[in-house]
C-alpha positions, 0 to 999 in steps of 0.5 A: 537521500531517499525512503524505501517502501515495500510491496509484494505484487504480481505482474498482471496482464492489465498492469506490472507488479512495479506499476505505480498506476494503483490499478489493483486497488482501482479494480478491487478496492481496499481498506482505504479506498473504494473500487474506482479510486486509484491507490497504491498500497505500500508497507514500512519494511518487508515483513510487514508487507508480507503479512498484509499480502498474506491475509488475503490468501488461503494459507494451503494455496499461497501464490508463487507469482509474486515479486518484492517491489521496493518504492523509493521516494525522495526525502522532499516528498517524504517529509511532505506526507500526511501522518495519520496515527491511531490517536488521530483516526475515528474509531473503527479504523481497524475494523475487519472487514473494513468499514466506511470509516476508513473508505471516506477518510481515504478518498477524501485524502485522495480526492484533496491532493494534499500529498503524494503520501498518507501514512496509516497504522497497519490493521494487523500490527497497529505499531507499524505503518503502511504508506499509501501513494496517490497516483494522481499527485503531481509528485508522480509525474516529477519522478520523485517516486519510483518502482523497482522490482527487486526479486522474486518473492516466495512465501515460506512454505511453513506458513501453510501449516 
């Protein structure tokens, strides 16, 4: 049995959409990691993955080169995930732009190697969750987490208006 997570990504010159390296977040940083620290951002469902990527684009210039990627996680790795719910996170975890609170939290989790997965609430839809994947965790080498390009992703043109 497996659990599916989702992301919408692009094939880049340095990594592919289905790469599990965390290279994109290592280059740019994110809510839960500083630049220089690799991590893979995923969403619990496809619609949240779309929203999580959409907030980073100008609506008039939605990218066309995106791919829907399914991340398959074995049940044993899923059961060992760390869950950080809204009540357990420090005040300010959801501020825009992201602040030190989440950067410190995420970087500490990544350094600790405590789990391959960290489940966190979405700052966009706090009732739903994103899952961070630590690409340096031993579960990655065991093949417990796999990525598959499902299809070309196109944002609905009505999002431009």
